[in-house]
C-alpha positions as CSV (number, residue, x, y, z in Angstrom):
1,M,3.9,-4.4,-3.6
2,K,2.8,-0.8,-4.1
3,S,3.1,1.8,-1.5
4,P,0.4,1.8,1.2
5,I,-0.5,5.5,0.3
6,A,-2.3,3.9,-2.7
7,R,-3.8,1.0,-0.8
8,S,-6.6,3.0,0.9
9,V,-7.8,4.8,-2.2
10,T,-11.5,4.3,-2.9
11,R,-13.8,5.9,-5.4
12,P,-17.5,6.6,-5.7
13,V,-17.8,4.3,-8.7
14,A,-17.6,1.3,-6.3
15,A,-20.9,2.1,-4.8
16,A,-22.7,1.6,-8.1
17,V,-20.6,-1.5,-8.9
18,L,-21.2,-3.2,-5.7
19,S,-24.8,-2.4,-5.2
20,L,-25.9,-3.2,-8.8
21,A,-23.8,-6.4,-8.9
22,M,-25.4,-7.6,-5.7
23,S,-28.9,-6.8,-7.2
24,I,-28.1,-8.7,-10.3
25,S,-26.8,-11.7,-8.3
26,A,-30.0,-11.8,-6.3
27,L,-31.9,-12.3,-9.6
28,A,-29.6,-14.8,-11.2
29,A,-31.8,-17.7,-10.2
30,E,-34.3,-16.8,-12.9
31,P,-35.1,-19.2,-15.9
32,A,-32.2,-19.9,-18.1
33,G,-31.9,-17.6,-21.1
34,Q,-33.8,-14.8,-19.4
35,A,-31.5,-11.9,-18.6
36,P,-31.9,-10.4,-15.2
37,V,-33.2,-6.9,-15.3
38,P,-31.6,-4.2,-13.0
39,P,-34.1,-2.4,-10.8
40,K,-35.5,0.9,-12.1
41,T,-34.7,2.7,-8.9
42,K,-31.0,3.3,-7.9
43,P,-30.0,0.2,-5.9
44,A,-28.9,0.4,-2.3
45,L,-25.5,-0.5,-1.1
46,P,-25.1,-4.1,-0.3
47,V,-26.8,-5.2,3.0
48,P,-24.6,-7.1,5.6
49,H,-25.5,-10.6,4.3
50,G,-24.5,-9.7,0.6
51,D,-28.0,-9.8,-0.9
52,A,-30.2,-6.9,-2.1
53,T,-33.4,-8.9,-2.0
54,S,-36.2,-7.5,0.1
55,V,-38.2,-10.8,0.4
56,A,-37.7,-12.6,3.7
57,V,-36.7,-16.2,3.0
58,P,-34.9,-18.9,5.1
59,V,-31.2,-18.5,4.8
60,P,-29.3,-21.9,4.5
61,A,-26.2,-22.4,6.5
62,A,-23.0,-21.4,4.9
63,N,-21.9,-24.9,3.9
64,E,-25.3,-25.6,2.6
65,R,-25.6,-22.4,0.6
66,L,-22.1,-22.5,-0.8
67,T,-22.6,-24.8,-3.8
68,A,-20.9,-24.5,-7.2
69,A,-24.2,-23.6,-8.9
70,D,-25.1,-20.8,-6.4
71,L,-21.6,-19.4,-6.4
72,E,-21.3,-19.4,-10.2
73,A,-24.6,-17.5,-10.4
74,W,-23.5,-15.1,-7.7
75,V,-20.0,-14.3,-9.2
76,D,-21.5,-14.2,-12.7
77,G,-23.7,-11.6,-11.6
78,F,-21.0,-9.5,-9.8
79,M,-17.9,-9.7,-12.0
80,P,-18.9,-8.8,-15.7
81,Y,-20.7,-5.6,-14.6
82,A,-17.9,-4.8,-12.1
83,L,-15.2,-5.1,-14.8
84,E,-17.2,-2.9,-17.1
85,Q,-17.9,-0.2,-14.7
86,T,-14.4,0.0,-13.3
87,D,-12.8,-0.2,-16.8
88,V,-10.8,-3.4,-16.1
89,A,-9.8,-5.8,-18.8
90,G,-9.9,-9.1,-17.1
91,S,-10.0,-11.1,-13.9
92,V,-10.0,-14.5,-12.5
93,V,-11.6,-16.1,-9.4
94,V,-11.1,-19.5,-7.7
95,V,-12.9,-20.8,-4.6
96,V,-11.9,-24.0,-2.8
97,K,-13.9,-25.9,-0.2
98,D,-13.2,-29.1,1.9
99,G,-10.1,-29.8,-0.1
100,K,-11.4,-29.5,-3.5
101,V,-11.8,-26.8,-6.1
102,L,-15.4,-25.7,-5.9
103,F,-15.3,-22.9,-8.6
104,Q,-12.9,-21.3,-11.0
105,K,-13.5,-19.0,-13.8
106,G,-12.1,-16.3,-15.8
107,Y,-13.7,-13.0,-16.8
108,G,-12.9,-10.6,-19.6
109,Y,-9.7,-10.7,-21.5
110,S,-6.0,-11.4,-20.9
111,D,-5.0,-9.8,-24.3
112,L,-7.4,-7.1,-25.5
113,A,-5.6,-6.9,-29.0
114,T,-6.4,-10.5,-29.7
115,R,-9.5,-10.7,-27.6
116,K,-8.0,-13.7,-25.8
117,P,-10.2,-14.6,-22.9
118,V,-8.9,-15.3,-19.4
119,D,-8.4,-19.0,-18.7
120,P,-8.3,-19.8,-15.0
121,A,-6.2,-23.0,-15.8
122,R,-3.7,-21.4,-18.2
123,T,-3.6,-17.7,-17.9
124,L,-0.9,-16.4,-15.6
125,F,-1.7,-13.4,-13.3
126,R,0.8,-11.5,-11.2
127,P,-0.3,-11.9,-7.6
128,G,2.1,-9.2,-6.2
129,S,2.6,-9.5,-2.4
130,V,0.5,-12.7,-2.3
131,S,4.0,-14.1,-3.3
132,K,5.2,-13.6,0.1
133,L,3.1,-16.5,1.3
134,F,5.3,-18.8,-0.7
135,T,8.4,-17.2,0.8
136,W,7.0,-17.7,4.3
137,T,6.0,-21.2,3.5
138,A,9.7,-22.0,2.4
139,V,11.0,-20.4,5.6
140,M,8.7,-22.6,7.7
141,Q,9.8,-25.7,5.8
142,L,13.4,-25.0,6.8
143,V,12.4,-24.3,10.4
144,E,10.7,-27.6,10.4
145,Q,13.9,-29.3,9.1
146,G,15.9,-27.4,12.0
147,K,17.8,-25.4,9.5
148,L,16.4,-22.1,10.6
149,D,15.4,-20.7,14.0
150,L,12.8,-18.0,14.1
151,D,14.3,-16.4,17.2
152,K,17.9,-16.3,16.2
153,D,19.7,-13.0,15.1
154,I,19.0,-12.9,11.4
155,N,22.7,-12.2,10.8
156,T,23.5,-15.9,11.6
157,Y,22.1,-16.8,8.2
158,L,23.5,-13.8,6.2
159,D,26.8,-12.9,4.6
160,F,26.5,-9.2,5.3
161,E,25.2,-7.5,8.6
162,I,21.9,-6.1,9.5
163,P,22.9,-3.7,12.4
164,P,21.0,-4.0,15.6
165,Y,18.6,-1.5,17.0
166,D,19.8,-0.3,20.4
167,G,21.6,-3.6,20.7
168,K,18.6,-5.7,19.8
169,P,19.0,-8.0,16.7
170,V,16.4,-8.6,14.1
171,T,14.9,-12.1,14.0
172,L,13.0,-14.1,11.4
173,R,10.0,-14.0,13.6
174,N,10.3,-10.1,13.4
175,V,10.6,-10.4,9.7
176,M,7.6,-12.8,9.3
177,T,5.4,-10.5,11.4
178,H,6.6,-7.3,9.7
179,T,8.1,-6.0,13.0
180,A,11.6,-5.9,11.9
181,G,11.5,-2.0,12.4
182,M,12.7,-1.2,9.1
183,E,11.8,1.9,7.1
184,E,10.4,1.6,3.6
185,A,12.7,0.7,0.7
186,I,11.5,1.6,-2.7
187,R,14.4,1.9,-5.1
188,G,14.3,-0.5,-8.0
189,L,11.1,-2.2,-6.5
190,I,9.5,-2.6,-10.0
191,A,11.2,-2.3,-13.3
192,N,9.9,-2.5,-16.9
193,S,13.1,-3.9,-18.3
194,E,14.9,-7.2,-17.8
195,K,18.2,-5.2,-17.9
196,D,17.2,-3.3,-14.7
197,I,17.0,-6.5,-12.7
198,A,20.0,-7.1,-10.3
199,P,20.9,-10.3,-8.5
200,L,19.0,-10.6,-5.1
201,D,22.1,-10.3,-3.0
202,A,23.3,-7.2,-4.9
203,T,20.0,-5.6,-4.4
204,L,19.9,-6.3,-0.7
205,K,23.4,-5.2,-0.1
206,H,23.2,-2.0,-2.1
207,W,21.4,-0.2,0.8
208,I,20.1,-1.5,4.2
209,P,17.2,0.5,5.3
210,E,17.4,2.2,8.6
211,R,15.9,0.5,11.6
212,I,13.5,3.1,13.0
213,Y,11.7,0.9,15.6
214,E,12.7,-1.7,18.2
215,P,12.3,-5.1,16.7
216,G,9.0,-6.6,17.6
217,S,7.4,-3.4,18.8
218,T,5.8,-1.8,15.6
219,P,4.2,-3.3,12.6
220,A,5.7,-1.8,9.5
221,Y,5.2,-3.8,6.3
222,S,8.5,-4.4,4.6
223,N,9.3,-5.8,1.1
224,Y,13.0,-5.5,1.9
225,A,12.7,-7.6,5.1
226,T,10.6,-10.3,3.1
227,A,13.3,-10.4,0.4
228,L,16.0,-11.0,3.2
229,A,14.0,-14.0,4.2
230,G,14.0,-15.2,0.6
231,Y,17.7,-14.7,0.4
232,I,18.1,-16.8,3.7
233,V,16.1,-19.5,2.0
234,Q,18.5,-19.4,-0.8
235,R,21.7,-19.5,1.3
236,V,20.6,-22.1,3.8
237,S,19.1,-24.5,1.2
238,G,21.9,-24.1,-1.4
239,E,19.4,-23.4,-4.2
240,P,18.5,-20.2,-6.0
241,F,15.3,-18.9,-4.3
242,E,13.1,-19.4,-7.4
243,Q,14.4,-22.9,-7.8
244,Y,13.7,-23.8,-4.3
245,V,10.2,-22.7,-4.5
246,A,9.8,-24.6,-7.7
247,N,11.2,-27.8,-6.3
248,H,9.7,-27.8,-2.8
249,I,6.3,-26.0,-3.3
250,F,5.2,-25.8,-6.9
251,K,6.3,-29.5,-7.7
252,P,4.4,-31.2,-4.8
253,L,1.4,-29.0,-5.3
254,Q,1.4,-29.7,-9.0
255,M,1.6,-26.0,-9.8
256,Q,2.7,-26.5,-13.3
257,H,2.1,-22.9,-14.5
258,S,3.7,-21.0,-11.7
259,S,7.1,-19.2,-11.4
260,F,9.2,-16.8,-9.6
261,S,11.7,-16.6,-12.4
262,Q,12.7,-13.3,-14.1
263,P,12.4,-13.5,-17.1
264,L,9.8,-16.3,-17.0
265,E,10.6,-19.6,-18.6
266,K,9.9,-19.5,-22.3
267,H,7.0,-22.0,-22.3
268,L,5.2,-19.8,-19.8
269,Q,5.7,-16.3,-21.4
270,P,2.9,-16.7,-24.0
271,L,0.4,-17.5,-21.2
272,V,0.9,-14.4,-19.1
273,S,-1.9,-12.0,-19.0
274,K,-1.1,-8.5,-20.3
275,G,-1.3,-5.7,-17.7
276,Y,-3.3,-2.5,-18.4
277,K,-4.0,0.8,-16.9
278,T,-7.5,0.7,-18.1
279,A,-9.3,-1.5,-20.6
280,S,-10.6,1.4,-22.6
281,E,-7.0,2.6,-23.1
282,G,-6.2,-0.8,-24.4
283,K,-2.4,-0.4,-24.4
284,P,-0.6,-3.3,-22.7
285,Q,2.0,-2.4,-20.2
286,P,5.5,-3.8,-20.0
287,Y,6.0,-6.9,-17.8
288,E,6.7,-5.9,-14.3
289,Y,10.1,-7.2,-13.0
290,I,10.5,-7.2,-9.2
291,N,14.1,-6.6,-7.9
292,L,13.1,-7.8,-4.4
293,A,11.8,-11.0,-5.9
294,P,10.7,-13.0,-2.9
295,A,8.3,-10.2,-2.0
296,G,6.4,-10.1,-5.2
297,S,7.7,-11.7,-8.5
298,L,5.3,-14.7,-8.7
299,A,3.3,-15.4,-11.8
300,S,0.6,-18.0,-11.4
301,T,-2.8,-19.3,-12.6
302,A,-6.0,-19.4,-10.6
303,A,-5.9,-23.2,-10.7
304,D,-2.4,-23.3,-9.3
305,M,-3.4,-20.9,-6.5
306,G,-6.3,-23.1,-5.7
307,N,-3.8,-26.0,-5.1
308,F,-1.9,-23.7,-2.8
309,M,-4.9,-22.7,-0.7
310,I,-6.0,-26.3,-0.5
311,A,-2.6,-27.3,1.0
312,H,-2.7,-24.6,3.8
313,L,-6.4,-25.3,4.5
314,N,-5.4,-28.9,4.9
315,N,-2.5,-27.8,7.3
316,G,0.2,-28.6,4.7
317,A,-1.3,-31.6,3.0
318,F,-2.1,-31.9,-0.6
319,G,-3.3,-35.2,-2.0
320,G,-0.7,-37.9,-0.9
321,T,2.1,-35.3,-0.3
322,R,2.9,-32.5,2.2
323,I,4.6,-29.2,2.0
324,L,4.4,-28.7,5.8
325,G,3.8,-30.8,8.7
326,E,0.5,-30.3,10.5
327,A,2.1,-28.8,13.6
328,T,4.3,-26.4,11.5
329,A,1.3,-25.2,9.4
330,R,-0.8,-24.7,12.6
331,Q,2.1,-22.7,14.1
332,M,2.2,-20.6,10.9
333,H,-1.5,-20.0,10.9
334,E,-2.1,-19.4,14.5
335,T,1.0,-17.7,16.1
336,A,-0.2,-14.2,16.6
337,Q,1.6,-10.9,17.0
338,D,-0.6,-8.2,18.4
339,S,-0.7,-4.8,16.8
340,I,-3.2,-2.7,18.9
341,K,-5.6,-4.7,20.9
342,P,-8.3,-5.9,20.2
343,L,-7.8,-5.6,16.4
344,N,-6.8,-8.3,13.9
345,R,-3.3,-9.6,14.3
346,M,-0.3,-10.6,12.3
347,M,0.3,-14.4,12.0
348,L,3.6,-15.9,10.7
349,G,3.3,-14.6,7.2
350,F,-0.5,-14.5,7.0
351,Y,-2.4,-11.5,8.5
352,E,-5.7,-12.0,10.3
353,T,-8.9,-10.7,8.5
354,T,-11.6,-12.5,10.6
355,M,-15.0,-11.6,9.2
356,N,-18.5,-12.1,10.6
357,G,-17.0,-14.2,13.5
358,H,-15.3,-16.6,11.0
359,R,-11.6,-16.8,11.6
360,A,-9.8,-15.8,8.5
361,I,-6.1,-15.4,7.4
362,A,-5.0,-13.7,4.2
363,H,-2.6,-11.7,2.1
364,G,-3.3,-9.2,-0.6
365,G,-1.0,-8.0,-3.4
366,D,-0.7,-5.1,-5.8
367,T,1.6,-4.4,-8.6
368,Q,1.0,-1.4,-10.8
369,W,-1.5,-3.2,-12.9
370,F,-2.4,-6.4,-11.1
371,H,-4.6,-6.5,-7.9
372,S,-5.0,-9.6,-6.0
373,D,-6.3,-11.1,-2.7
374,L,-6.2,-14.5,-1.1
375,Q,-8.4,-15.3,1.9
376,L,-8.5,-18.5,3.8
377,F,-11.2,-19.5,6.4
378,P,-9.4,-22.4,8.1
379,D,-12.4,-23.4,10.5
380,D,-14.8,-23.5,7.5
381,G,-12.4,-25.2,5.0
382,I,-13.0,-22.4,2.6
383,G,-10.5,-20.3,0.4
384,I,-11.0,-17.7,-2.3
385,F,-8.5,-16.0,-4.6
386,V,-9.2,-13.1,-6.9
387,S,-6.9,-11.1,-9.3
388,T,-7.4,-8.4,-11.8
389,N,-5.1,-7.4,-14.7
390,S,-5.8,-3.6,-14.8
391,A,-5.5,-0.6,-12.4
392,G,-9.0,0.5,-13.7
393,K,-10.7,3.8,-13.7
394,D,-9.7,5.8,-10.7
395,G,-8.0,2.6,-9.2
396,G,-11.3,0.8,-9.2
397,A,-9.6,-2.6,-9.6
398,R,-8.9,-2.7,-5.8
399,L,-12.5,-2.1,-5.2
400,I,-13.6,-5.2,-7.4
401,R,-11.1,-7.3,-5.3
402,D,-12.2,-6.1,-1.9
403,G,-15.9,-6.0,-2.8
404,L,-15.9,-9.5,-4.1
405,V,-14.2,-10.9,-1.0
406,T,-16.5,-9.0,1.3
407,G,-19.6,-9.9,-0.5
408,F,-18.5,-13.5,-0.6
409,A,-18.0,-13.5,3.2
410,N,-21.4,-11.8,3.8
411,R,-23.3,-14.1,1.6
412,Y,-21.6,-17.5,2.4
413,L,-20.2,-17.0,5.9
414,P,-22.7,-14.7,7.7
415,G,-22.3,-14.0,11.3
416,P,-24.4,-12.6,14.2
417,P,-24.7,-8.8,14.5
418,N,-22.2,-7.1,16.8
419,A,-23.6,-6.9,20.3
420,A,-21.3,-4.1,21.5
421,K,-23.3,-1.4,23.5
422,G,-20.9,1.5,23.0
423,V,-20.0,4.2,25.5
424,D,-22.0,7.1,26.8
425,E,-22.2,10.3,24.6
426,A,-20.0,12.4,26.9
427,T,-17.1,9.8,27.0
428,A,-17.5,9.3,23.1
429,K,-17.0,13.0,22.5
430,E,-14.1,13.4,24.9
431,H,-12.3,10.4,23.3
432,A,-13.0,11.6,19.9
433,Q,-11.2,14.9,20.8
434,L,-8.3,12.9,22.2
435,I,-7.7,10.9,19.1
436,A,-8.2,13.8,16.6
437,G,-5.2,15.1,14.9
438,A,-2.4,14.2,12.3
439,Y,-0.6,10.9,12.2
440,N,2.4,9.4,10.3
441,S,2.2,5.8,8.9
442,S,4.6,3.4,10.6
443,R,5.4,2.1,7.0
444,R,7.3,5.0,5.6
445,A,10.6,6.3,4.4
446,D,12.2,8.0,7.3
447,S,15.9,8.7,6.5
448,N,15.8,9.5,2.8
449,F,14.1,12.0,0.5
450,M,11.0,9.8,0.0
451,N,10.0,10.9,3.4
452,L,8.6,14.0,1.6
453,V,5.8,11.8,0.2
454,Y,4.7,10.6,3.6
455,M,4.9,14.1,5.0
456,L,2.5,15.3,2.4
457,G,0.2,12.3,2.8
458,Q,-0.4,12.3,6.5
459,T,-3.4,10.6,8.0
460,K,-5.9,12.8,9.7
461,V,-8.5,11.9,12.3
462,V,-11.5,14.2,12.7
463,A,-13.9,14.4,15.7
464,N,-17.4,14.7,14.6
465,E,-20.2,16.6,16.5
466,D,-22.1,13.4,17.3
467,G,-19.1,11.8,19.0
468,T,-18.1,9.7,16.1
469,I,-14.7,10.1,14.3
470,S,-13.8,10.1,10.6
471,V,-10.5,9.2,9.0
472,P,-10.7,10.6,5.4
473,M,-7.8,8.2,4.2
474,L,-10.0,5.2,5.3
475,A,-12.9,5.7,3.0
476,G,-15.7,3.4,2.2
477,Y,-16.8,2.0,-1.1
478,S,-18.7,5.2,-1.9
479,G,-15.6,7.3,-1.5
480,A,-17.0,9.0,1.6
481,P,-15.0,8.6,4.8
482,K,-16.3,5.9,7.1
483,K,-18.0,6.9,10.3
484,W,-16.5,5.2,13.3
485,R,-18.6,5.0,16.6
486,E,-16.9,4.1,19.9
487,I,-18.0,0.7,21.1
488,A,-15.6,0.3,24.0
489,P,-13.1,2.8,25.5
490,F,-10.8,3.8,22.7
491,V,-12.2,1.1,20.2
492,W,-14.5,2.3,17.5
493,Q,-16.4,0.4,14.8
494,D,-17.3,1.5,11.3
495,T,-21.1,1.8,11.2
496,G,-21.2,0.3,7.7
497,S,-18.6,-2.4,7.3
498,G,-18.1,-3.5,11.0
499,D,-14.4,-3.0,10.8
500,R,-12.8,-1.8,14.1
501,L,-10.4,1.1,14.9
502,A,-8.4,1.2,18.1
503,A,-6.0,3.6,19.9
504,E,-3.2,3.1,22.2
505,V,-3.2,5.6,25.1
506,V,-0.2,6.6,27.1
507,D,-0.5,9.0,30.0
508,G,-4.0,10.1,28.8
509,R,-2.7,10.8,25.3
510,V,-3.4,8.8,22.1
511,V,0.1,8.0,20.7
512,R,-1.0,5.7,17.9
513,F,-3.9,3.9,16.3
514,S,-4.7,1.5,13.6
515,A,-7.8,0.1,11.9
516,E,-9.0,-3.1,10.2
517,P,-8.2,-4.5,7.7
518,I,-4.6,-3.0,7.8
519,A,-4.0,-3.2,11.5
520,A,-1.8,-6.3,11.3
521,I,0.8,-4.5,9.0
522,M,0.9,-0.9,10.0
523,V,-0.1,1.6,12.6
524,F,-0.5,5.5,12.6
525,Q,1.8,7.4,15.0
526,R,1.0,10.8,16.4
527,A,2.8,13.4,14.3
528,A,5.2,16.0,15.9
529,W,3.9,19.6,16.0
530,W,6.1,20.7,13.1
531,Q,4.9,17.7,11.0
532,T,1.2,18.6,11.2
533,P,-0.3,19.9,8.0
534,G,-1.0,23.3,9.5
535,V,2.7,23.8,10.1
536,F,4.5,21.7,7.6
537,L,2.4,22.6,4.5
538,T,2.3,26.3,5.4
539,M,6.2,26.3,5.7
540,L,6.6,24.4,2.3
541,F,4.0,26.0,0.1
542,G,4.1,29.4,1.8
543,S,7.8,29.6,1.3
544,L,7.6,28.5,-2.4
545,A,4.9,31.0,-3.0
546,A,7.0,33.9,-1.5
547,L,9.9,32.8,-3.8
548,L,7.7,32.5,-6.9
549,F,6.3,35.9,-6.3
550,T,9.8,37.3,-6.1
551,V,10.9,35.6,-9.2
552,I,7.8,36.8,-11.1
553,A,8.3,40.3,-9.9
554,W,11.9,40.4,-11.2
555,P,11.0,40.7,-14.9
556,V,7.7,42.5,-14.3
557,S,9.4,45.3,-12.4
558,A,12.1,45.7,-15.1
559,M,9.5,45.9,-17.8
560,V,7.4,48.4,-15.8
561,R,10.6,50.7,-15.4
562,R,11.5,50.4,-19.0
563,H,7.9,51.3,-20.0
564,Y,7.8,54.4,-17.8
565,G,11.5,55.3,-18.3
566,V,12.3,54.9,-14.6
567,R,15.9,54.3,-13.5
568,Y,16.8,51.4,-11.2
569,P,16.6,53.1,-7.8
570,L,19.3,51.1,-5.9
571,A,23.0,51.3,-5.9
572,G,26.0,50.0,-4.1
573,Q,25.5,47.1,-1.6
574,D,21.7,47.5,-1.7
575,A,21.7,46.9,-5.4
576,R,24.0,43.8,-5.0
577,A,21.9,42.5,-2.3
578,H,18.7,43.0,-4.2
579,R,20.0,41.2,-7.4
580,W,21.6,38.3,-5.5
581,V,18.5,37.6,-3.4
582,R,16.4,37.3,-6.7
583,I,19.0,34.9,-8.1
584,A,19.0,32.9,-4.9
585,S,15.1,32.8,-4.8
586,L,15.1,31.5,-8.4
587,A,17.8,28.9,-7.6
588,V,16.1,27.7,-4.5
589,L,12.7,27.5,-6.2
590,V,14.1,25.5,-9.1
591,S,16.0,23.1,-6.8
592,V,13.1,22.4,-4.5
593,G,10.6,22.3,-7.3
594,A,12.7,19.8,-9.2
595,M,13.0,17.5,-6.1
596,I,9.2,17.7,-5.5
597,G,8.6,17.0,-9.2
598,M,10.9,14.1,-9.3
599,V,9.4,12.5,-6.2
600,F,5.9,12.7,-7.7
601,A,7.0,11.5,-11.0
602,M,8.5,8.4,-9.3
603,M,5.4,7.8,-7.3
604,S,3.3,7.8,-10.4
605,D,5.6,5.6,-12.5
606,L,7.5,3.1,-10.2
607,S,9.8,2.1,-13.1
608,M,11.4,5.6,-12.8
609,M,12.9,4.3,-9.4
610,S,15.2,2.0,-11.4
611,P,19.0,2.1,-10.7
612,A,19.4,3.9,-14.1
613,S,17.8,6.9,-12.4
614,D,20.4,7.0,-9.7
615,V,22.5,9.6,-11.6
616,Y,19.6,12.1,-11.7
617,V,18.7,11.4,-8.0
618,I,22.3,12.1,-6.9
619,A,22.5,15.2,-9.1
620,L,19.2,16.8,-7.9
621,R,20.0,16.0,-4.2
622,T,23.6,17.3,-4.5
623,L,22.3,20.6,-6.2
624,T,19.8,21.0,-3.4
625,A,22.5,20.5,-0.8
626,I,24.5,23.4,-2.4
627,V,21.6,25.7,-3.2
628,L,19.5,25.6,0.0
629,P,22.3,26.6,2.4
630,L,23.5,29.4,0.0
631,G,20.2,30.6,-0.6
632,A,19.5,30.9,3.1
633,L,22.8,32.8,3.6
634,I,22.0,35.2,0.8
635,A,18.5,35.8,2.1
636,L,19.9,36.6,5.6
637,W,22.5,38.9,4.2
638,N,19.9,40.7,2.1
639,A,17.6,41.1,5.1
640,W,20.5,42.5,7.1
641,T,21.3,44.9,4.3
642,V,17.7,46.0,3.8
643,L,17.0,46.5,7.4
644,R,20.0,48.9,7.8
645,S,19.1,50.8,4.7
646,P,16.5,53.7,4.4
647,R,14.3,51.6,2.2
648,S,10.5,51.5,2.6
649,W,8.8,49.3,5.4
650,W,7.4,47.1,2.6
651,A,10.9,46.3,1.4
652,K,12.2,45.6,4.9
653,L,9.1,43.4,5.6
654,W,9.6,41.4,2.3
655,S,13.4,40.9,3.0
656,L,12.3,39.2,6.3
657,V,9.7,37.1,4.4
658,L,12.4,35.9,2.0
659,A,14.8,35.1,4.8
660,A,12.1,33.1,6.6
661,A,11.2,31.3,3.4
662,C,14.7,30.2,2.5
663,L,15.4,29.2,6.2
664,S,12.1,27.1,6.2
665,L,13.1,25.4,2.9
666,L,16.5,24.7,4.4
667,W,14.9,23.1,7.5
668,I,12.6,21.1,5.3
669,G,15.5,20.0,3.1
670,F,17.2,18.6,6.2
671,A,14.1,17.2,7.9
672,T,12.8,15.3,4.8
673,H,16.4,14.5,3.5
674,L,16.0,16.3,0.2
675,I,19.5,17.3,0.9
676,G,22.0,14.5,0.4
677,F,24.6,12.9,-1.9
678,T,23.2,9.3,-2.4
679,A,20.5,7.4,-4.2
680,H,19.5,5.3,-1.2
681,Y,15.8,5.2,-0.8
């Protein structure tokens, strides 16, 4: 559920977690009761097959090696150490194979105060955006019944209008493949209080995000669009969304400890794991309420998620019942929407995460405190679900999730090494220079003040001297940027993980790129010249620095004059302009600083984006809308006055600096929509 800015965060602690955990797992077959001893030397990063052993032994086939005993020993070697090192309170893992639960186990605590252990059958976790798979399953059920058409205008099923983009309507197929073309919607996404939850229809109708791309053209992950699909399920079925899922998915799958309801049913409330920032802090966080409920409000146990995985791996069948017909399930799992070829694609709700040559479809999920991942390997009949209940030290929980799934695939689903030969050195260096530069995420706020976040967090591609490229935002487990080597024209591969990065070239210019594992849901688009960090950040922080210097100099100069008994040297219009430009500098500095502070406070605590904050958002945006134009006019008047006066060259130069600063901030105010009168974001 959280913004993708946070999804690419990696930290150096992961290297130690993963490497030592893998080393322990390799020793886990020692006699019972004998604790494995970590190696004395610093362990290396996990090798491609997930083992840190150096002894050459025959490797059984995946289906032979993946046994309950081997898997338990491996996960037991990984998870406890990983939780401790990343400061996470608890986690749960379930693996299914060939229509049965092979392994399910809880680690750590669901309640630190009472030391209540995680129970995979009874402890409810918050899977975040994994919830979307239930929404998409519900949509496909209604498609199968002929009540929905994936290619009709979505307005056919709504009681309000989603305006078209250049005459092209949005369809459910666009929604399910995250190509509806909508900008990011964040307001009210996560709340800490039940009173901040609005009905689904009211939330959707409050503000319709701008369509910034042609439908079907650009992947841009959207919680709002997913919630639209859930609302359509509600309208077409005649049942409240949470009740529909309970009746038509949970009940046939015997998911007795799962719910989309907010608040949860009373009998489930005592079973929900607490959420934590870190285990060492130990303070439980409030239950996270999701206004766009179909996009992320699920609470479920590992055992229940195992049943859901089994049903999808069996193409809709679970025991003697079905949630989807086989043809419909295959359509959902295999209908692909390309992002940038040849990268992994988006299916109907699932995104492709093929690993080691094994076809995989998946969905991850993040709330503020819970971090989850669900991966299915349909051709192998295998599924894995993992969830943690803490953000962890430096966001380390995501690394547990990603590291466990990657290690699992490398150990139990190995594949042949990549046979790509690459390109010649001269071509590699040329293409590295062509892709280098600054890029904007396709998943972004575009028409509202949250655009500032994305402007400050642009993605940079760096061309290295050896012809490889680096993307600092796409870091590896060590925290260091991955090194991508070109394996085919404008297709690169990470030298460590095997993930690929590819670019789209138009008229000899790279216009956008993406990289696995996020390629299916977002791309990075070449930034305009004024959006590049060298221009935008210089304008923003250079202007603020000039105003701050002027504001600080105001009382300092007064104190110096008083100390030395020097009279104020200006009179008449010069004096008036001097005083007014300092007042304007203070006002502009305060208004822009307050907007920046509010934006960053909201990003650090999503509960601040509740409807209750609307009054403050409107007040600050209105203040900025008044102050920035007035400040620019006063700065221009001051410059005109000073340039016509006999004052020093320094005073004349500084008057021009202040005018440029105020004009730059006025431009930024319009460009990033700090100026406005609404709380739409």
